[in-house]
Every structure is written in structure tokens, then in C-alpha cells.
C-alpha positions in Angstrom: 110.4 88.8 87.1 109.7 92.5 87.2 107.0 94.7 89.1 105.8 98.0 87.6 104.7 99.3 91.0 103.1 102.6 89.5 101.1 102.0 86.4 97.8 103.7 85.2 96.3 101.0 82.8 93.2 102.0 84.9 93.2 105.4 82.8 91.2 105.9 79.4 94.5 105.8 77.5 93.9 101.8 78.0 90.0 101.9 77.8 89.9 99.7 74.7 92.6 97.2 75.6 93.3 97.4 79.3 92.6 93.4 79.6 95.2 92.6 76.7 97.9 94.9 78.1 97.8 93.3 81.5 97.7 89.7 80.2 100.6 90.6 77.9 102.6 92.1 80.8 101.9 89.0 82.9 103.0 86.7 79.8 106.0 88.8 79.7 106.8 88.2 83.5 105.8 91.6 84.8 103.3 92.3 87.7 101.6 95.4 87.7 100.5 97.8 90.3 97.6 100.2 89.0 97.5 103.5 90.9 94.3 105.7 91.0 94.3 109.4 90.6 90.8 109.9 92.0 87.8 107.8 93.1 86.7 106.7 89.8 90.0 105.7 88.7 90.8 104.2 92.1 87.6 102.1 91.9 88.5 100.9 88.3 92.0 99.8 89.6 90.5 97.7 92.4 87.9 96.0 89.9 90.8 95.3 87.5 93.1 93.7 90.1 90.2 91.5 91.0 90.1 89.8 87.8 93.5 88.4 88.2 94.2 85.9 90.8 97.7 87.1 90.9 100.1 89.6 89.4 97.4 92.7 89.2 97.1 95.1 92.2 95.9 98.6 93.2 97.0 101.4 95.1 93.8 104.0 95.6 93.9 107.6 96.5 93.2 111.2 95.4 96.3 113.0 93.3 96.9 116.6 94.4 95.9 117.8 90.9 92.4 116.8 91.5 92.0 119.1 94.6 91.2 121.9 92.2 89.7 121.9 88.6 92.5 122.9 85.7 93.9 121.9 82.3 96.8 119.5 82.6 99.2 118.7 79.7 101.2 115.4 80.2 103.3 114.8 77.5 100.9 116.8 75.2 98.1 114.6 76.6 95.5 117.1 77.8 92.9 116.8 80.1 90.8 118.8 82.4 91.5 117.7 85.9 88.2 117.2 88.1 87.9 119.0 91.7 87.2 116.2 94.1 86.5 116.2 97.9 88.3 113.6 99.6 85.6 111.2 101.0 87.4 109.2 103.8 85.0 106.4 104.4 84.5 106.0 100.6 88.2 105.4 100.0 88.4 103.5 103.2 86.1 100.8 101.7 88.5 100.5 98.7 91.5 100.7 100.7 90.2 97.5 102.6 89.7 95.3 99.3 92.4 92.3 99.6 93.8 93.6 96.1 94.6 97.0 97.5 98.1 97.2 98.4 98.7 100.9 99.2 97.4 104.6 99.6 98.1 107.1 96.6 99.3 108.7 94.6 98.8 111.6 97.2 101.1 114.2 98.2 101.7 118.0 96.8 101.9 119.3 93.4 103.4 122.9 93.2 104.2 122.8 89.5 100.8 123.5 88.6 99.1 126.4 90.8 96.7 128.9 89.5 98.0 132.2 89.8 96.5 134.1 92.7 95.1 131.1 94.3 98.6 129.6 95.2 98.4 129.7 99.2 94.7 128.2 98.9 95.6 125.5 96.8 98.7 124.5 98.8 96.6 124.4 102.1 93.8 122.2 100.5 96.5 119.9 99.2 98.3 119.6 102.4 95.1 118.8 104.0 93.9 116.1 101.6 97.6 114.8 101.9 97.3 114.7 105.5 94.2 112.7 105.5 95.5 110.2 103.3 98.5 109.8 105.4 95.8 109.0 108.1 93.9 106.5 106.0 97.3 104.8 105.2 98.3 104.5 108.9 94.4 103.4 109.7 94.6 100.2 107.1 98.2 99.8 107.6 99.0 99.7 103.9 102.0 101.5 102.0 101.6 105.3 101.3 102.7 106.1 97.7 103.7 110.0 97.5 103.4 112.1 94.4 105.9 115.2 94.7 106.5 117.8 92.1 108.5 120.9 92.9 107.3 120.2 96.4 110.1 117.8 97.9 110.7 120.1 100.8 107.2 120.5 102.0 106.4 116.8 101.5 109.5 116.1 103.8 108.3 118.3 106.7 104.9 116.7 106.6 106.2 113.1 106.3 108.7 113.8 109.2 105.9 114.5 111.5 104.0 111.0 110.6 106.5 108.7 109.6 106.2 106.8 112.6 102.6 105.8 112.2 103.1 104.6 108.8 104.3 101.0 107.4 105.9 101.6 104.2 106.5 104.8 102.1 107.3 105.1 98.4 108.5 108.3 96.8 106.9 107.8 93.5 108.9 109.2 90.2 111.8 110.6 91.9 113.3 113.2 89.9 115.6 115.2 92.1 118.9 115.1 93.6 120.6 112.5 95.9 120.7 115.1 98.6 117.0 115.2 98.4 116.7 111.3 98.3 118.7 111.1 101.3 116.4 112.8 103.4 113.8 110.5 102.4 116.2 107.5 102.9 116.8 108.5 106.4 113.1 108.4 107.0 113.1 104.9 105.8 111.4 105.4 102.4 111.8 103.7 99.3 112.6 105.7 96.1 111.1 104.8 92.7 112.5 105.6 89.1 110.8 105.4 86.1 111.6 106.2 82.3 112.7 109.8 83.0 116.1 108.3 84.1 116.7 107.0 80.3 116.1 110.9 79.1 119.3 113.1 78.4 120.1 114.6 81.8 119.1 118.2 82.4 121.7 120.9 82.5 120.1 123.0 84.9 117.2 123.1 87.4 114.1 124.2 86.2 110.5 124.0 87.5 108.8 120.7 87.1 111.7 119.1 85.2 114.4 116.5 86.7 117.1 117.6 88.8 120.9 117.7 87.2 121.7 115.5 90.0 119.2 112.8 89.3 121.9 110.5 87.8 123.9 110.8 91.4 120.7 109.7 93.0 120.1 106.8 90.8 123.9 105.7 91.4 123.6 106.4 95.2 120.3 105.3 96.4 120.8 101.8 97.7 119.4 98.9 95.2 117.7 97.7 98.4 115.9 100.8 98.7 115.2 101.2 95.0 111.8 100.5 93.2 110.7 100.3 89.3 107.9 101.9 87.8 106.7 103.2 84.2 103.9 105.6 85.3 102.4 104.5 82.0 100.8 105.5 79.5 103.3 108.5 80.2 107.1 108.8 80.4 107.8 105.9 77.9 111.7 105.2 78.1 113.9 106.8 75.6 114.1 103.4 73.3 110.3 103.6 72.8 109.8 107.3 73.6 106.8 108.8 71.5 104.7 105.6 71.9 102.1 105.0 74.6 104.0 103.6 77.5 103.0 100.1 78.9 104.1 98.0 82.0 106.5 95.8 80.4 108.8 98.7 79.5 109.7 98.8 83.1 112.8 96.4 81.9 114.2 99.8 80.3 114.3 101.3 83.6 116.1 98.3 85.3 118.4 98.5 82.1 119.6 102.0 82.8 120.0 101.6 86.6 122.2 98.6 85.9 124.1 100.8 83.5 124.5 103.8 85.9 125.2 101.6 89.1 127.6 99.0 87.0 125.6 96.0 87.7 124.0 93.3 85.7 120.4 93.9 84.7 119.6 90.5 86.5 120.8 92.0 89.6 118.7 94.9 89.5 115.6 93.0 88.4 115.9 90.3 91.3 116.5 93.1 94.0 113.9 95.5 93.0 111.2 92.8 92.8 112.3 91.6 96.3 111.7 95.3 97.5 108.4 95.7 95.9 107.1 92.3 97.2 108.2 93.4 100.5 106.9 96.8 100.6 103.5 96.0 98.9 102.8 92.6 100.7 102.6 90.9 97.3 
């Protein structure tokens, strides 16, 4: 069995067939954790999870791109991000649902900053990130972190607050092992997705994976590794160009096994064990 620890079947790309996609995932022995990016998609993730006895769960939170309004292009899938104020009480109500297993995805997004407003946006993102750290500590659930071009800033904030948190996941990790080691030393879990199946970057560029990513895949202990798809985005290389779906998480496991010189079954078994421990499922 696999567990896709970071999916977005609660997003509009699955508006017409979310039920079928989730049912197909379960039939293919893949459990799914749907992650919200703002209140609307967080609420939808909780509602979706409530329709299944087992195997579908929710993480709720406010993504840093929704701290200000601007155009976003995820793999040529453009949309306008909505600016939202983080309402602690409303999110706490969702967080207390029995199918909610974490808070996020929250964190810092320095790849997309409006020129002339960089400091203002960074300050606002940090305030909302800290509020969600407090929420995770308050309800005793796992914190799921988004970081893009902001690992150092995320690390400094997390270092201050790690002792009050249960589990912490660094979602969609695309940096070096040196960076991963800092988070491992804070007792965090590192989550990989389809990006690791792409051709390695030759040089470090803003927003893109680090040339040292494959060293991170190799050296991050399997006991600290999680799998995800980030669907509908970031389809693994074998199915790139299609809408990503939760059961494609198997391709991520396949790549990790290849890089580490392990059997895919070993990766499947350990990462599933990790996910069940981290999210209490």
C-alpha cells in the first residue's frame, strides 16, 4: 500500500471526477491526504475525507501564495491567487475534525514576490506562517510546510518553535542534502514528489530544483522519507504532460528505490509506515 501524503483532489482540476479519482486510488491500494491552500479548498478537503470510512484524509491551511493576490502559473495552469486573511477560529474548527490530520500547507514563498512589495509580503507571510504553527501546536497535529526559495528563512522560524510541535513535514523538497540535514536535525520528515523523476538541474536557479537534489534523495534516511504527488501538478516523467493523480505516487517510490539501490517494495513499506506514524492514520 502507498500513501500520497500531499494531493489536491480537492482542487478544481478534479471538480468533475474527484469521487471517481479517490475511489480509483483506493482500489489501487493508495491512500490520499488532500491538502488545502486556503479556506475554501481546506473545507472541501475535510468534506471529501468525511465521505470515506478510511483512506482519505485532510490537511487544512493557508498557502503563502494566498497572502496576496497575483497571477500564478503552475505548469502552465494559470490562475489568480485570492488574498485571504487567516481566520484562526475558522481554521481551528476545521482542524478539530477527526479526518483532519495536519495543518498546511503553510510556510514561505519567495519565488513569487511583487516587485516593490517584497518586504511587505515577506512580513505578512511570516506572520501567517507563525499563526499556523501556533494552530498546529494548539490542536496537536502535524505541520506541513511549503518552502520555495525560502528554506533558510523557514528553518530559522522552525528552529524557534520546533519543540512545541508534534510532527513536521517539509513538502515537495527540491533542495540539497545539506539543506535537508538541517531539517532532519530538527526531527522533520522530508517529502519527495515527481520532481525527482525529472532530468537533474545543472545549476541552481530561482524556483527550480537544486543540482544536489538527487544526493538528498540518496542520503535522507528512508525512515524520514515520505511520498507525495502534489497532484494535479508535477506528474512523474513517465506520465508527464497529463493530469497527475494520487496513484502516480508509485513512480516516486520507484525512483527513490533506484537512487538508493533498494527494492521498490522496501520503499513502499517504510514510507507507508512513516506516513501512518506522522499523520496518525
